[in-house]
LUMBASE-258340 format. One record per residue (C-alpha): residue number from 1; residue in one letter; y, z, x. Coordinates in nm, 4 decimals. Each point is the difference from the previous one (the first is absolute). Layout:
BEGIN
{node NUM A {Y Z X}}
...
! end
This chain:
BEGIN
{node 1 M {1.1786 -4.7136 6.2296}}
{node 2 S {-0.2610 0.0974 -0.2565}}
{node 3 P {0.0631 0.3416 -0.1613}}
{node 4 N {-0.3712 0.0760 0.0355}}
{node 5 R {0.0150 -0.0043 0.3773}}
{node 6 A {0.0718 0.3265 0.1798}}
{node 7 V {0.3069 -0.0164 0.2190}}
{node 8 V {0.1537 0.2607 0.2216}}
{node 9 A {0.3100 0.1469 -0.1595}}
{node 10 D {0.2871 0.1068 0.2222}}
{node 11 P {0.1961 0.2269 -0.2320}}
{node 12 V {0.1966 0.1715 0.2719}}
{node 13 P {0.0916 -0.1709 0.3250}}
{node 14 A {-0.1537 0.1585 0.3043}}
{node 15 S {0.2537 0.1714 0.2163}}
{node 16 A {0.0190 -0.0936 0.3604}}
{node 17 G {-0.1349 0.2400 0.2531}}
{node 18 T {-0.1824 0.2209 -0.2455}}
{node 19 A {-0.1481 0.3027 0.1719}}
{node 20 R {-0.3725 0.0250 0.0565}}
{node 21 P {-0.1633 0.1063 -0.3294}}
{node 22 S {-0.0800 0.3707 -0.0318}}
{node 23 T {-0.1662 0.2113 -0.2687}}
{node 24 F {0.3293 0.0615 -0.1836}}
{node 25 A {0.1858 -0.3160 0.1038}}
{node 26 A {0.0972 -0.1083 -0.3527}}
{node 27 L {0.1756 0.3314 -0.0657}}
{node 28 K {0.2606 -0.0851 0.2630}}
{node 29 G {0.1633 -0.2402 -0.2474}}
{node 30 R {0.2467 0.1586 -0.2433}}
{node 31 N {-0.1178 -0.1904 -0.3077}}
{node 32 Y {-0.3691 0.0675 0.0461}}
{node 33 R {0.0641 0.3644 0.0941}}
{node 34 L {0.1900 0.0545 -0.3266}}
{node 35 Y {-0.2701 -0.1830 -0.1931}}
{node 36 W {-0.2771 0.2058 0.1636}}
{node 37 L {0.1738 0.3304 -0.0725}}
{node 38 G {0.0526 -0.1157 -0.3580}}
{node 39 L {-0.3697 -0.0851 -0.0200}}
{node 40 V {-0.0898 0.3533 0.1107}}
{node 41 F {0.1928 0.1428 -0.2960}}
{node 42 Y {-0.1249 -0.2716 -0.2355}}
{node 43 V {-0.3615 0.0852 0.0827}}
{node 44 L {0.0669 0.3733 -0.0345}}
{node 45 G {0.1465 -0.0609 -0.3453}}
{node 46 H {-0.2864 -0.2313 -0.0923}}
{node 47 R {-0.2676 0.2550 0.0955}}
{node 48 A {0.1872 0.2871 -0.1655}}
{node 49 E {0.0377 -0.2025 -0.3180}}
{node 50 Y {-0.3707 -0.0811 -0.0289}}
{node 51 V {-0.1160 0.3551 0.0669}}
{node 52 T {0.2552 0.1563 -0.2364}}
{node 53 F {-0.0552 -0.2432 -0.2867}}
{node 54 A {-0.3733 0.0719 0.0152}}
{node 55 W {0.0562 0.3754 0.0045}}
{node 56 L {0.2525 -0.0022 -0.2856}}
{node 57 T {-0.2213 -0.2250 -0.2117}}
{node 58 W {-0.2856 0.2468 0.0415}}
{node 59 E {0.2292 0.2995 -0.0575}}
{node 60 V {0.1360 -0.1468 -0.3237}}
{node 61 T {-0.3301 -0.1253 -0.1463}}
{node 62 H {-0.2975 0.1645 0.1789}}
{node 63 D {-0.1825 -0.3171 -0.0999}}
{node 64 P {-0.1719 -0.2153 0.2679}}
{node 65 M {0.0423 -0.3044 -0.2221}}
{node 66 Y {0.3754 0.0109 0.0487}}
{node 67 L {-0.0470 -0.0118 0.3772}}
{node 68 G {-0.1804 -0.3285 -0.0621}}
{node 69 Y {0.2922 -0.1190 -0.2131}}
{node 70 L {0.2346 0.0992 0.2808}}
{node 71 G {-0.2035 -0.2109 0.2428}}
{node 72 L {0.0344 -0.2961 -0.2355}}
{node 73 A {0.3744 0.0577 -0.0381}}
{node 74 Q {0.0377 0.0004 0.3772}}
{node 75 G {-0.2385 -0.2853 0.0801}}
{node 76 V {0.0491 -0.2629 -0.2700}}
{node 77 P {0.3713 -0.0735 0.0719}}
{node 78 L {-0.0805 -0.0563 0.3682}}
{node 79 V {-0.2726 -0.2523 -0.0789}}
{node 80 V {0.1996 -0.1756 -0.2736}}
{node 81 F {0.3396 -0.0261 0.1707}}
{node 82 Q {-0.0681 -0.0067 0.3748}}
{node 83 L {-0.0365 -0.3788 0.0303}}
{node 84 F {0.3213 -0.0509 -0.1964}}
{node 85 G {0.1644 0.2473 0.2356}}
{node 86 G {-0.0933 -0.2333 0.2841}}
{node 87 V {0.1519 -0.2963 -0.1828}}
{node 88 L {0.3242 0.1908 -0.0555}}
{node 89 A {0.0106 0.0985 0.3692}}
{node 90 D {0.0031 -0.3742 0.0797}}
{node 91 R {0.2828 -0.0704 -0.2458}}
{node 92 V {0.2634 0.2684 0.0626}}
{node 93 N {0.1535 0.2016 0.2837}}
{node 94 R {-0.2858 0.2248 0.1140}}
{node 95 L {0.2145 0.2906 0.1114}}
{node 96 R {0.1824 0.0118 -0.3329}}
{node 97 L {-0.3316 -0.0145 -0.1840}}
{node 98 L {-0.1362 0.2875 0.2121}}
{node 99 L {0.3103 0.2065 -0.0742}}
{node 100 G {-0.0342 -0.0783 -0.3704}}
{node 101 T {-0.3637 0.1098 -0.0192}}
{node 102 Q {0.0816 0.3147 0.1968}}
{node 103 I {0.2868 0.0894 -0.2357}}
{node 104 L {-0.2255 -0.0416 -0.3043}}
{node 105 T {-0.2826 0.2002 0.1577}}
{node 106 A {0.2347 0.2849 0.0968}}
{node 107 A {0.1493 0.0007 -0.3513}}
{node 108 T {-0.3454 0.0164 -0.1594}}
{node 109 L {-0.1037 0.2948 0.2173}}
{node 110 T {0.3289 0.1779 -0.0678}}
{node 111 I {-0.0560 -0.0341 -0.3759}}
{node 112 A {-0.3549 0.1359 0.0381}}
{node 113 F {0.1353 0.2929 0.2026}}
{node 114 A {0.2702 0.0762 -0.2600}}
{node 115 L {-0.2482 -0.0074 -0.2899}}
{node 116 T {-0.2312 0.2354 0.1857}}
{node 117 V {0.2758 0.2469 0.0938}}
{node 118 L {0.1239 0.0060 -0.3618}}
{node 119 G {-0.3517 0.0564 -0.1310}}
{node 120 L {0.0101 -0.3207 -0.2054}}
{node 121 V {-0.2690 -0.1980 0.1789}}
{node 122 R {-0.2955 -0.1242 -0.2065}}
{node 123 V {-0.3016 -0.2026 0.1025}}
{node 124 Q {0.1500 -0.3099 -0.1631}}
{node 125 H {0.3060 0.0366 0.2232}}
{node 126 L {-0.2179 0.0331 0.3097}}
{node 127 L {-0.2028 -0.3100 -0.0821}}
{node 128 A {0.3084 -0.2077 -0.0803}}
{node 129 L {0.1872 0.1106 0.3117}}
{node 130 A {-0.3061 -0.0591 0.2193}}
{node 131 A {-0.0307 -0.3527 -0.1405}}
{node 132 L {0.3731 -0.0631 0.0586}}
{node 133 S {-0.0094 0.1286 0.3565}}
{node 134 N {-0.2954 -0.2205 0.0890}}
{node 135 T {0.1553 -0.3023 -0.1671}}
{node 136 F {0.2940 0.0362 0.2382}}
{node 137 R {-0.2429 0.0557 0.2877}}
{node 138 A {-0.1732 -0.3298 -0.0848}}
{node 139 F {0.3255 -0.1778 0.0866}}
{node 140 D {0.0779 0.2336 0.2897}}
{node 141 E {-0.3155 -0.0556 0.2082}}
{node 142 P {0.0172 -0.3794 0.0561}}
{node 143 T {0.3764 0.0254 0.0503}}
{node 144 R {-0.0439 0.2697 0.2622}}
{node 145 L {-0.2653 -0.2011 0.1883}}
{node 146 S {0.2091 -0.3174 -0.0169}}
{node 147 L {0.3094 0.1745 0.1354}}
{node 148 V {-0.1541 0.1393 0.3201}}
{node 149 P {0.0177 -0.3279 0.2022}}
{node 150 Q {0.3741 -0.0115 -0.0722}}
{node 151 L {0.0505 0.3440 0.1556}}
{node 152 V {-0.1591 -0.0448 0.3418}}
{node 153 E {-0.0268 -0.2599 0.2761}}
{node 154 R {-0.3092 -0.2147 -0.0234}}
{node 155 E {-0.1500 0.1264 0.3269}}
{node 156 R {0.0131 0.3542 -0.1429}}
{node 157 L {-0.1424 -0.0903 -0.3411}}
{node 158 A {-0.3573 0.1077 0.0813}}
{node 159 N {0.1315 0.3318 0.1287}}
{node 160 A {0.2175 0.0448 -0.3108}}
{node 161 I {-0.2931 -0.0645 -0.2343}}
{node 162 A {-0.2181 0.2502 0.1870}}
{node 163 L {0.2744 0.2629 -0.0049}}
{node 164 G {0.0485 -0.0669 -0.3710}}
{node 165 S {-0.3556 0.1242 -0.0576}}
{node 166 I {0.0738 0.3423 0.1490}}
{node 167 P {0.1873 0.1431 -0.3033}}
{node 168 W {-0.2824 -0.1103 -0.2291}}
{node 169 Q {-0.2742 0.1475 0.2180}}
{node 170 A {0.1873 0.3228 0.0705}}
{node 171 G {0.1093 0.0203 -0.3637}}
{node 172 R {-0.3601 -0.0151 -0.1117}}
{node 173 M {-0.0693 0.3206 0.1938}}
{node 174 I {0.3323 0.1837 -0.0319}}
{node 175 G {0.1625 -0.1078 -0.3278}}
{node 176 P {-0.2589 0.1365 -0.2473}}
{node 177 S {-0.0303 0.3223 0.2001}}
{node 178 I {0.3760 0.0704 -0.0067}}
{node 179 T {0.0209 -0.0883 -0.3689}}
{node 180 G {-0.3034 0.2113 -0.0873}}
{node 181 I {0.1446 0.3054 0.1760}}
{node 182 L {0.3352 -0.0425 -0.1770}}
{node 183 I {-0.1666 -0.0426 -0.3398}}
{node 184 A {-0.2158 0.3078 0.0583}}
{node 185 A {0.3058 0.2055 0.0967}}
{node 186 F {0.2673 -0.1292 -0.2358}}
{node 187 G {-0.1577 -0.2255 -0.2647}}
{node 188 G {-0.0152 -0.3720 -0.0736}}
{node 189 A {0.3758 -0.0437 -0.0390}}
{node 190 V {0.0474 0.0594 0.3726}}
{node 191 G {-0.2518 -0.2750 0.0793}}
{node 192 L {0.2004 -0.2471 -0.2073}}
{node 193 G {0.3210 0.1304 0.1546}}
{node 194 L {-0.1437 -0.0727 0.3455}}
{node 195 A {-0.0981 -0.3508 -0.1107}}
{node 196 A {0.3458 -0.0698 -0.1436}}
{node 197 V {0.1886 0.1344 0.3049}}
{node 198 A {-0.2251 -0.1969 0.2378}}
{node 199 S {0.0568 -0.3206 -0.1982}}
{node 200 C {0.3769 0.0526 -0.0037}}
{node 201 T {-0.0021 0.0613 0.3760}}
{node 202 A {-0.1927 -0.3239 0.0533}}
{node 203 L {0.2582 -0.1795 -0.2137}}
{node 204 V {0.2869 0.1335 0.2125}}
{node 205 L {-0.1702 -0.1167 0.3196}}
{node 206 Y {-0.0808 -0.3450 -0.1409}}
{node 207 S {0.3598 -0.0411 -0.1165}}
{node 208 R {0.1084 0.0125 0.3661}}
{node 209 L {-0.2132 -0.3012 0.0980}}
{node 210 R {0.1923 -0.3089 0.1057}}
{node 211 V {-0.1930 -0.3232 -0.0426}}
{node 212 Q {0.1894 -0.3155 0.0942}}
{node 213 R {-0.2391 -0.2424 -0.1588}}
{node 214 A {0.0930 -0.1075 -0.3513}}
{node 215 A {-0.2293 -0.0172 -0.3003}}
{node 216 P {-0.2878 -0.2519 0.0112}}
{node 217 S {0.1153 -0.3498 -0.0911}}
{node 218 P {-0.0854 -0.0858 -0.3616}}
{node 219 D {-0.2248 -0.3039 -0.0352}}
{node 220 G {0.0655 -0.0627 -0.3691}}
{node 221 Q {-0.3503 0.1059 -0.1087}}
{node 222 G {-0.0718 0.2472 -0.2760}}
{node 223 M {-0.1719 0.3311 0.0715}}
{node 224 R {-0.3349 -0.1162 -0.1351}}
{node 225 R {-0.0026 -0.3105 0.2173}}
{node 226 Q {0.0992 0.2071 0.3030}}
{node 227 L {-0.2821 0.2443 -0.0719}}
{node 228 V {-0.2510 -0.2866 -0.0154}}
{node 229 E {0.1439 -0.1382 0.3248}}
{node 230 G {-0.0609 0.3325 0.1760}}
{node 231 L {-0.3565 0.0267 -0.1297}}
{node 232 S {-0.0653 -0.3606 0.0983}}
{node 233 F {0.1332 0.0571 0.3516}}
{node 234 V {-0.2474 0.2832 0.0586}}
{node 235 G {-0.2845 -0.1786 -0.1782}}
{node 236 H {0.0359 -0.3131 0.2139}}
{node 237 N {0.0481 0.1795 0.3318}}
{node 238 F {-0.3342 0.1267 0.1281}}
{node 239 V {0.1449 0.2358 0.2603}}
{node 240 F {0.2333 0.1733 -0.2474}}
{node 241 A {-0.2713 0.0153 -0.2667}}
{node 242 G {-0.2537 0.1377 0.2480}}
{node 243 L {0.2301 0.2763 0.1220}}
{node 244 I {0.0986 0.1000 -0.3533}}
{node 245 C {-0.3717 0.0023 -0.0846}}
{node 246 L {-0.0472 0.2583 0.2764}}
{node 247 A {0.2587 0.2223 -0.1676}}
{node 248 L {-0.1564 -0.0562 -0.3425}}
{node 249 F {-0.3476 0.1040 0.1162}}
{node 250 N {0.1543 0.3006 0.1712}}
{node 251 A {0.1668 0.1129 -0.3226}}
{node 252 L {-0.2878 -0.0734 -0.2376}}
{node 253 F {-0.2972 0.1054 0.2097}}
{node 254 G {0.1139 0.1695 0.3216}}
{node 255 L {0.2385 0.2668 -0.1264}}
{node 256 S {-0.2040 0.0657 -0.3161}}
{node 257 Y {-0.1632 0.2805 0.1999}}
{node 258 V {0.3178 0.2105 -0.0448}}
{node 259 T {-0.0900 0.0519 -0.3673}}
{node 260 L {-0.3365 0.1439 0.1030}}
{node 261 L {0.1180 0.2427 0.2684}}
{node 262 P {-0.0147 0.3018 -0.2357}}
{node 263 I {-0.3737 -0.0615 -0.0371}}
{node 264 Y {-0.0482 -0.0096 0.3765}}
{node 265 A {0.2075 0.3144 0.0540}}
{node 266 D {-0.1572 0.2037 -0.2789}}
{node 267 S {-0.3523 -0.1258 -0.0611}}
{node 268 Y {-0.1050 -0.1391 0.3382}}
{node 269 F {0.1854 0.2182 0.2517}}
{node 270 H {0.0572 0.3112 -0.2191}}
{node 271 A {0.3516 0.0339 0.1431}}
{node 272 G {0.1993 0.0088 -0.3252}}
{node 273 S {0.3715 -0.0731 -0.0115}}
{node 274 T {0.0411 0.0745 0.3713}}
{node 275 G {-0.2540 -0.2681 0.0862}}
{node 276 F {0.1672 -0.2413 -0.2387}}
{node 277 G {0.3329 0.0537 0.1753}}
{node 278 L {-0.1581 -0.0470 0.3428}}
{node 279 L {-0.1681 -0.3264 -0.1007}}
{node 280 N {0.3294 -0.1394 -0.1304}}
{node 281 A {0.1844 0.1180 0.3090}}
{node 282 A {-0.2556 -0.1638 0.2304}}
{node 283 H {0.0662 -0.3435 -0.1479}}
{node 284 G {0.3751 0.0590 0.0156}}
{node 285 A {-0.0115 0.1150 0.3622}}
{node 286 G {-0.2064 -0.3024 0.1023}}
{node 287 A {0.2411 -0.2294 -0.1826}}
{node 288 L {0.2987 0.1563 0.1744}}
{node 289 V {-0.1629 -0.0504 0.3404}}
{node 290 G {-0.0797 -0.3599 -0.0950}}
{node 291 T {0.3606 -0.0605 -0.0975}}
{node 292 L {0.1381 0.1360 0.3270}}
{node 293 T {-0.2582 -0.1974 0.1964}}
{node 294 V {0.1017 -0.3284 -0.1628}}
{node 295 A {0.3679 0.0817 0.0479}}
{node 296 T {-0.0652 0.0500 0.3711}}
{node 297 I {-0.2422 -0.2823 0.0893}}
{node 298 A {0.0395 -0.2673 -0.2698}}
{node 299 H {0.1826 -0.2352 0.2391}}
{node 300 R {-0.2768 0.0418 0.2602}}
{node 301 I {-0.3010 -0.0853 -0.2178}}
{node 302 P {-0.1319 -0.3285 0.1493}}
{node 303 R {-0.1942 -0.1225 -0.3075}}
{node 304 P {0.1551 0.1610 -0.3100}}
{node 305 G {-0.2073 -0.1983 -0.2509}}
{node 306 T {-0.3342 0.0966 0.1483}}
{node 307 T {0.1165 0.3565 0.0584}}
{node 308 L {0.1089 0.0618 -0.3580}}
{node 309 L {-0.3198 -0.1497 -0.1435}}
{node 310 V {-0.2223 0.2032 0.2330}}
{node 311 T {0.1955 0.3142 -0.0906}}
{node 312 A {-0.0524 -0.0770 -0.3703}}
{node 313 V {-0.3740 -0.0236 0.0666}}
{node 314 G {0.0297 0.3334 0.1801}}
{node 315 M {0.1573 0.1614 -0.3045}}
{node 316 G {-0.2859 -0.1159 -0.2213}}
{node 317 L {-0.2618 0.1286 0.2451}}
{node 318 A {0.1810 0.3333 0.0359}}
{node 319 L {-0.0010 0.0385 -0.3792}}
{node 320 M {-0.3729 -0.0700 -0.0063}}
{node 321 L {-0.0584 0.2683 0.2631}}
{node 322 F {0.2273 0.2418 -0.1872}}
{node 323 S {-0.2015 -0.0571 -0.3180}}
{node 324 R {-0.3111 0.1423 0.1712}}
{node 325 S {0.1763 0.2828 0.1893}}
{node 326 P {-0.2203 0.3111 -0.0090}}
{node 327 A {0.2831 0.2494 0.0586}}
{node 328 M {0.3753 0.0445 0.0054}}
{node 329 G {0.0408 -0.0573 0.3756}}
{node 330 P {-0.1435 -0.3540 0.0140}}
{node 331 A {0.1754 -0.0833 -0.3290}}
{node 332 L {0.3402 0.0955 0.1420}}
{node 333 A {-0.0640 -0.2084 0.3121}}
{node 334 M {-0.0921 -0.3050 -0.2076}}
{node 335 L {0.3035 0.0368 -0.2258}}
{node 336 L {0.2246 0.0201 0.3052}}
{node 337 L {-0.1486 -0.3338 0.1061}}
{node 338 V {0.0332 -0.1431 -0.3525}}
{node 339 G {0.3682 0.0961 -0.0119}}
{node 340 F {0.0638 -0.1433 0.3465}}
{node 341 C {-0.1726 -0.3335 -0.0679}}
{node 342 N {0.1537 -0.0322 -0.3460}}
{node 343 T {0.3580 0.0312 0.1244}}
{node 344 F {-0.0597 -0.1852 0.3270}}
{node 345 Y {-0.1147 -0.3259 -0.1572}}
{node 346 L {0.2131 0.0071 -0.3159}}
{node 347 T {0.3174 0.0516 0.2027}}
{node 348 Q {-0.0880 -0.3147 0.1945}}
{node 349 V {-0.0691 -0.1858 -0.3246}}
{node 350 T {0.3430 0.0999 -0.1329}}
{node 351 T {0.1648 -0.1088 0.3249}}
{node 352 F {-0.1599 -0.3436 -0.0097}}
{node 353 L {0.0948 -0.0572 -0.3633}}
{node 354 Q {0.3597 0.1109 0.0587}}
{node 355 T {0.0331 -0.2113 0.3135}}
{node 356 H {-0.1479 -0.3227 -0.1364}}
{node 357 V {0.1004 -0.0149 -0.3666}}
{node 358 P {0.2941 -0.2331 -0.0757}}
{node 359 D {0.2996 0.2164 -0.0898}}
{node 360 Q {0.0530 -0.1746 -0.3348}}
{node 361 L {-0.3528 0.1108 -0.1023}}
{node 362 R {0.0016 0.3416 0.1648}}
{node 363 G {0.0502 0.2104 -0.3124}}
{node 364 R {-0.2747 -0.1754 -0.1934}}
{node 365 V {-0.2573 0.0071 0.2788}}
{node 366 M {0.0661 0.3641 0.0836}}
{node 367 S {-0.0198 0.0930 -0.3683}}
{node 368 I {-0.3503 -0.1501 -0.0138}}
{node 369 Y {-0.0924 0.1964 0.3108}}
{node 370 S {0.1432 0.3286 -0.1266}}
{node 371 L {-0.1658 -0.0530 -0.3396}}
{node 372 C {-0.3328 0.0626 0.1730}}
{node 373 W {0.0943 0.3654 0.0496}}
{node 374 N {0.0789 0.0439 -0.3659}}
{node 375 L {-0.3600 -0.0934 -0.0773}}
{node 376 L {-0.1207 0.3194 0.1696}}
{node 377 P {-0.0770 0.1633 -0.3389}}
{node 378 L {-0.2463 -0.2822 -0.0688}}
{node 379 G {-0.1649 0.0841 0.3315}}
{node 380 G {-0.0254 0.3596 -0.1110}}
{node 381 L {-0.1618 -0.1159 -0.3222}}
{node 382 F {-0.2494 -0.2102 0.1996}}
{node 383 G {-0.0913 0.2982 0.2167}}
{node 384 G {-0.0254 0.2337 -0.2968}}
{node 385 V {-0.2351 -0.2315 -0.1907}}
{node 386 L {-0.2315 -0.0372 0.3020}}
{node 387 A {0.0090 0.3741 0.0639}}
{node 388 A {-0.0908 0.0706 -0.3609}}
{node 389 A {-0.2817 -0.2568 0.0063}}
{node 390 V {-0.1492 0.1091 0.3355}}
{node 391 D {0.2064 0.2483 0.2055}}
{node 392 A {0.3230 0.0236 0.1994}}
{node 393 R {-0.1708 -0.0760 0.3319}}
{node 394 F {-0.1324 -0.3279 -0.1372}}
{node 395 A {0.3418 -0.0925 -0.1420}}
{node 396 V {0.1767 0.0490 0.3349}}
{node 397 L {-0.2816 -0.1792 0.1840}}
{node 398 V {0.0354 -0.3063 -0.2234}}
{node 399 G {0.3805 0.0022 0.0318}}
{node 400 G {-0.0172 0.0145 0.3789}}
{node 401 A {-0.2648 -0.2739 0.0104}}
{node 402 L {0.2177 -0.2311 -0.2117}}
{node 403 V {0.3021 0.0551 0.2263}}
{node 404 A {-0.2067 -0.0673 0.3127}}
{node 405 A {-0.1732 -0.3058 -0.1514}}
{node 406 N {0.3302 -0.1544 -0.1111}}
{node 407 A {0.1538 0.0524 0.3460}}
{node 408 L {-0.3097 -0.1424 0.1715}}
{node 409 A {0.0152 -0.3091 -0.2220}}
{node 410 L {0.3677 -0.0514 0.0846}}
{node 411 L {-0.0772 0.0564 0.3688}}
{node 412 T {-0.1924 -0.3303 -0.0025}}
{node 413 S {0.3272 -0.1870 -0.0662}}
{node 414 R {0.1550 -0.1527 0.3104}}
{node 415 R {0.3394 -0.0118 -0.1703}}
{node 416 L {0.0000 0.3756 -0.0671}}
{node 417 R {-0.1253 0.0826 0.3484}}
{node 418 A {0.2818 -0.2156 0.1426}}
{node 419 I {0.2738 0.2050 -0.1700}}
{node 420 R {0.2826 0.0909 0.2360}}
! end
């Protein structure tokens, strides 16, 4: 069979007499329950790390330029190494690789915490440790995505993927708030301590996973050839390329509005930091509802392909309406809808990719998919340039229009509409 043809993978045999799917069905399995709890702590540590590194960098330098350097230190390793992380996930035992990246991440955060407590931390240390942490994360993300189908029965995979979004959506609302309160009360060292403890807790939970499947079978190819094979698979498969294109447009043009929310809160709605928090929370709340909705009804959606494409169009239109919102009330309503649509269709995209990618290519394909989210800073740059040239409303309007236009173009494809 040609490697460029999508086939349905069956990583875990379906168990006989599986109960009717429910909202939290995947959590009934020991392996996935441990993984999910570990993910909760991983996300908490991840959010705490980002907030604390930014605060400490500002506290040490009081120079905005160094915040830009911090962004580069965090973003460049993800872009450079993520695809190679996918290749490695297809070459070695995925659970061992996940444990390895988690050990290195926890060690890095522990060192940062120790330097801060001892009063030895300098901006150079922060930049180097941020780069190290995100280098390990570049290998962690595709490994984590590739491992999920080995932890849950295939009929519960869609539910597991939806539930896996909950820690990220909830963490977006809760993680920075908890960390900010701790930093305000006790200083930046406590924020790094929280990140280190959360990462160590995730490591303990992951170490209890029991995956029967061995490491992927080596095919004798070098890493570079395997990387090209993964890129070629996506490039020659229209359905995979189209769905990843949806995620790419979402990251580059759809979510670029997040960078501009301070302008909406302060200049347009005159609501200050409170308004800024409410706007962020509205998207997060909508996303959480979208996640729970998919977890509950994914198996009942009669035409998943058409549904996810229409929902992507809906996100673009909601962004366009948000861009022209005259007041805080309508803006919050539109961001609730944006968050719902965003999570609703991307969760289905992830499910299709995970279900149909050949297991020997899973790490590489999922690394390409997850790379889209690491291009979010470029989306912020796009929005910022348009806002500077015209205004923030125009920037968000253009971003929403591009998301909607891309989804409408893909909606004309019979193969994408036929996705099951």
